[in-house]
N, C-alpha and C positions, 0 to 999 in steps of 0.2 A: 692706503688706510682700511680699515675692516667694513666688509659689509654686514650691518645690524639692521633686523628684521624686528620693527615694533608690531605686535598685536595690541589694537586699538586704536580709533583715532576719534577719542573724546577730546577735554581741554588737556590730557597729560600725555596722551600718547602725541597729540601734533605740538604739543610745544615741545617735548621731547625728540621728536624728529627732527623740528627746528634746529635744538641745542646742538644736537649729533651734525646736522648739515653744516651749521656754521663750523665746526671743528673739524670741518674736511671728509669724515667718513659718508660713506655712502650707504643708504637707509632704501629699503622699504617698510612704506608704514600699509599695514593690509587693517582694512573698515568694514563691516558687513554691511553698512549702510550705503549707499549710493554718494552723500556726502558726510563730511567730517562735524563731529559736531548735533550729532539729530539723535543721542539718547539722554543720559543724565545731563549732558553739556548742551541742553537745548533749552530750558526754559527754567532756568533757576530762580533764586532772589535776587540776583545780579551784585549783591555786595562783594567788592574787595575789602574786607574788613579786617584789621588787625585787632580791631574791638571788639570780636567775637571769638577771639584766639581760646576762651576757656574752655579747658576740654571738658566733657558731660561726666566723667568720673570723681564727679561728688557722691557724697554718699545722701543727698536730696535726693538725686536723681533716681534712685533707685526705690523711696519711700516713694516719689510721685508716679511712678511708672507701676505700682501694687496700686497705690489708691486711685489711680485712672486708669484699670487696666479692664475694665467693666464700662467704660465711658466711651459713647460713638465717637465723640464729636472732643475727645480731649488732646491736647497737645502732645503728648506722649502718649499710644498706646500700644502696647503688646499683645500679641494672639496668645492666649495661654497652651493652646496645642503645641504641645513639646515635640522637639526635633534633638536630636544630639548636636545637629551643628549651632541650633539656638543655645541651649544648652551648654554648650562647652565655649561659646561666648560669652554668654553675662558671667560664667565663672570666672573666664579671665576679665573678664570686663571690673569684678569687685575685687580682683586681685592686682587691679591698677591703680585701687584709688588710692593709695599711697603715694604714689605717684604722680598725684592731680597739679601739686604745686608745680613741681620739676614741667612737665609736659607744658602746662598750662606757660609758663616762662618760655621755654623752647619754641613753642609754636608760634608766640607773638614775636620772637626774633625771627623767625623763617618768612612772616608773614609782611614785616618791613622788606626785609632783603628783596621778596619778590618784586617789591614796586619799581626797583629800579628795573629789574630786566623786561618788566612784562611790558610797562609803559615805553623803554628804550625800542621794544622789538618793536611794538605799533607804530610809532614815529617812523622808524627807518622803513618800514615795510609800507606804508602809508594806510594802515587799516583803521576804518573808521567803527568804532565800536558803539557809540553811544555814551562815551566817557563822561563823566559829569562827577569833578571834582571839588563837590561842597560838604562833604564830610557825611559820618553819621549820627542820629542821634539816639541813644536808648532813653527809652520810657518807662517809667516806675509806676504805678498807680498805689500803689503802699509803704508803708516804712520800711519793712520787713526786705522788700526787693529791693529796695533803693540803699540800703544800709550794706547788703551782701555784694550789692553793685561796688560798694566802697572796697570792701574787701579785695574785689577782684581787681579793682583797679589798681590796688599796690604791686600784685601780681604783673600786668601789665605794665606798669610801671619801670620792674626790676628786669622785661623784657627789652625794654625802653622805647615805648609808646606813651605818648604824653595824651589824657584826655581830662576833661573838668568837669565836675558837677557844676550842674544849672540847676536854677529854680523853674516855675510853673513860667514863672514871668520871661525868663530870659528864655525857655523852648519856647513861647508865644512867638518871641521875636525872632529865631532863628527859623522857626518853620510855620509861618502864619495861618496856614491852614487847618492845622492838627484842631480837633476838635475833642470835648472832652476834660474831665478833670485829672490830674498828677498832682504825685508828691512831690516828684522833681525827676530827675535823669541828668544823662552823661554823654556830654559832645566830644566826639573825635573828629578833629579839622581837618587831620590827615588823611584819613580814609575818603572810599570814594566808591563808583556804585558804574556798570556797563554790563552791558550783552553779551554774556558769553558763548551765544551760538555764532553771531556776528564775528567775534573776535577770532572762534577755533577756526571758521568757514576763510577767514580772511587768512587767518596763518598758513591753512593749510594750503591754498594759492603760493604763499609766498616760498612753501616747502619746494612745491613744484618748479618755483621758480629757481629754486637753489640745488635742482636737481635730483629730489627725494621722488622717487617711484611710488605712485598710490595706486595700492589695490583696492579698489571700493565695490562694494556689492559682494564682497568675500567674507565666510567665517571659519575659522580655526577650526577644524573638526578632531586635529591632534595634532599635535606638536613633539619633536623628541630632539636631546641634545646629548651626546657622547661626551661634550667636553672640548672637542674641537671644532664641530661644523654643528650646526642647526637644522633639522627638518619639519617644514611644516606642511599636511596636507590641508587643502580647502575644499569646501561644499560644494564644488565644481568637478571636483574629482582631478586637480591639477596638484602640483607638487612645488613647494620653493625651497629651497638652499639657502642658508647664509653663514657666515662665520659665528654670528651671535644672537641673540633672542633678548627683548625688551618685553616685559610683559606690563604693557599699561591698559589692560581690558577690564577694570572697573570690577563689577561685582562677580564679574566671570573670572577675575583672578583665579581664586583658588581652583578650580578645578583645572587650569592650564597648571598650576603650579606643582599642583599633585602631579601631574603627566611628567615633571621636571624632576621631582624626588624633594620637592619642597613644600613644608607645611605653611601655609598662610589664610589665616583665619579672618578673611573677609566677610561679613555678615549685610546682605542688603536691607537698608535701612530706608522704605519711602517715603518721600516727599512731596506735598503737591504745591501747585501755585496758581494764579490765575492772572491772565493778565487782562487787563480791564484797557480796553478800546476809548480813547477819548475824541470821540467824536464829534462834541460842540465844544463851542468855545467856550461857555460854564463851567464843562469838566476839565477842561485844560487851566482855567483858572484854579479851579477849585481842589486838583491834586496837587500832593506835595512835592516842592523839588528839591527838598533834603532827604537824604533816605534815614528810615527809621528801622530799629528792634525795638519790639516791645515784648518785655521779657516775663510777661505773665500769659501772655497768650504762645508765646516763642511764632512770631511773627516778622517776618522783613520784608522792607519794601524797597522800590529804586524806581526812579524815573526813567524811563527809556526814550529820548526825543522828546518830542512835542506831545505826542497823541497815543504814548501808551504807559501804563500804570501797571507793575508787575508788584503782588504780593503772597508771598511764598512763607511754608515752613513747615510743622507738624513733624511728627517720626512715627513711623508706624513699624514694627517688629511683626512683618508678616511673609514672609520668605519672599521667592522670588513670582512675586504680585503686582501687576501694573493695573490691576483694576483703579479706575478711577471712582473712586465714591461719592456718591450725593453727599451723605450725613458727614463729609469730609471737605467737603469744595463749600460748603453753604458757611462753617463758621469763617471763612475767608472771606464771601462777599457782605454777610452781616458786619464783620470788623470793617470795611471800607464803610458801608452807609453809617456805620456809628460813628468813626474818626472822622472822615470825610462826607459828609452828607452833601455837599454841594455836586458830588462825582455820579453823574449815572453810572449805573450798573446794570445795563439793559442789553450791552453786549460784554460779555464775559467769557474767552479763553482756558479750560481748564487743564490742566495739565499733572501729571504723575513722573515720577524719577526716582532710581534706586540709586542709594548714597551706598558706595564701597567704603564700608567702617572698619578699621579694627578694633578691636579691644581697647588698647588702652589711648586711643583717641588719636595716635602718632601713623604717618605715611611712610609704607615700606618701602625704599629709596637705597637702591645699590645693588650687590651682586647675590645670587643665591648658592647653592650647595655646589653645582658646578661652575667652570671659570668663566664659560661663555654667555651665563645664566644672569640676566639682569630684570630687576622688579622697579617701578615707580606706579605706586598704587595704592590704594585704602585711606585716601587723602577726606574720606567723609563728608564733612558739610564745608569744608574748606577748601573743597578741588580748584575752585575759582580761583581762593584768593593765594593758597601755594603755589600755584601748578608752575609757573615761571620760576621759581628756585629750587622746585626739587628738579625740574626737568636741566638744568644750569648744573644741580649737583650730579646729578644721572651721569653727564656726559663727561664729567671726572674720574666719575667709577670707571667708566669705558678707556676713556685715555691712561688710565693706570693698567691696564689688561692689554696683554700682547697677545694675538691670535697667534695660535699653532702654526700656521703656513707663513706666516712674518717672522724669520731667523734674526736674531739680533746678533752681534760682531761677534760675537764667542760661536756661531754656530756655523759661520761664514769665512771661506779661506778664497779667495781668488775669484770672488762671485760664485762660487758654487758650495750649495747648501749641504752640510754634514750629514749623513744618516743618524 
């Protein structure tokens, strides 16, 4: 079988390495951090959410972006400073609006298909990642938001997802700890949550057991392919060669794709999270067990084990900036104080990560211009949700490709390769 070198040890790179190793390929995984899942795959919202498959390419997104541009604590914040990358991305985003319906349905199908692979791999490899299969409850404070959710539900249903409208009384029964006044909600019982970092790191260990070579603490400074072989130059001055390359480098994929002759318009969209440490029994009882998505504030939650409560969200278009801003973290803490007043926010761990987003909100999965170059990246806000199915799809693309040094029967006579 072929030797594939994967760039990036986040959730997509690690699941890709695992899927390829299961198919019998020789795999090397290069990750710049000491461990897998230390960057964007470290502290996200935790939701495995087919119910959040609606793409952002809706006209209302552009309206909200303009409306919130100068509001520091807005759920969607765009730095008005222009750059060619940002302008080209938004131009392609606007051009993708007519595909909103089709892409939402397609994403829903992918999210549903991903469950079988992810849960199966975790069970087979014995990975504990604080999986909680208690559904996701979308909450709406006003009639307009609730009615829009009804239209979205029709698209999700077309993609095969069942979710049901619930009254405020039913919402209280589903999650008794939720405080506040709501118009209604939508509940998806088949959705779940889990710790993305624990899963990614656990799967990286499973990869090693299956023969994957992990090169951690190494950054790929340059990559080249001639269509037959790929060569990688590392930050320590060494180089690595393989039959093919799989780019799973998140927001860095655009730079690497350009070196390989492909255009990949991934933009880094920053998201924030807080992990509330539930040190006392009162907080543990007052924190929700069911995952939530607040559509107005664009915040999601997950309960990770007994003593952690994760709240994440917001979108910030500000380039490759990982600064953790107090004015962006404060609304997350205030949201917890308002919706779950019994939870102590005395100890909160803030985090920020860059989502790799394509303008049409669809991941790039498959071959590049050269026959031995592949991509599995650009998953945006659904990297955790879609990772297992896109890794499975990528393995299929690799299996359809035949490395140059592996002759087929027509090229071989009596075991000798013809020139």
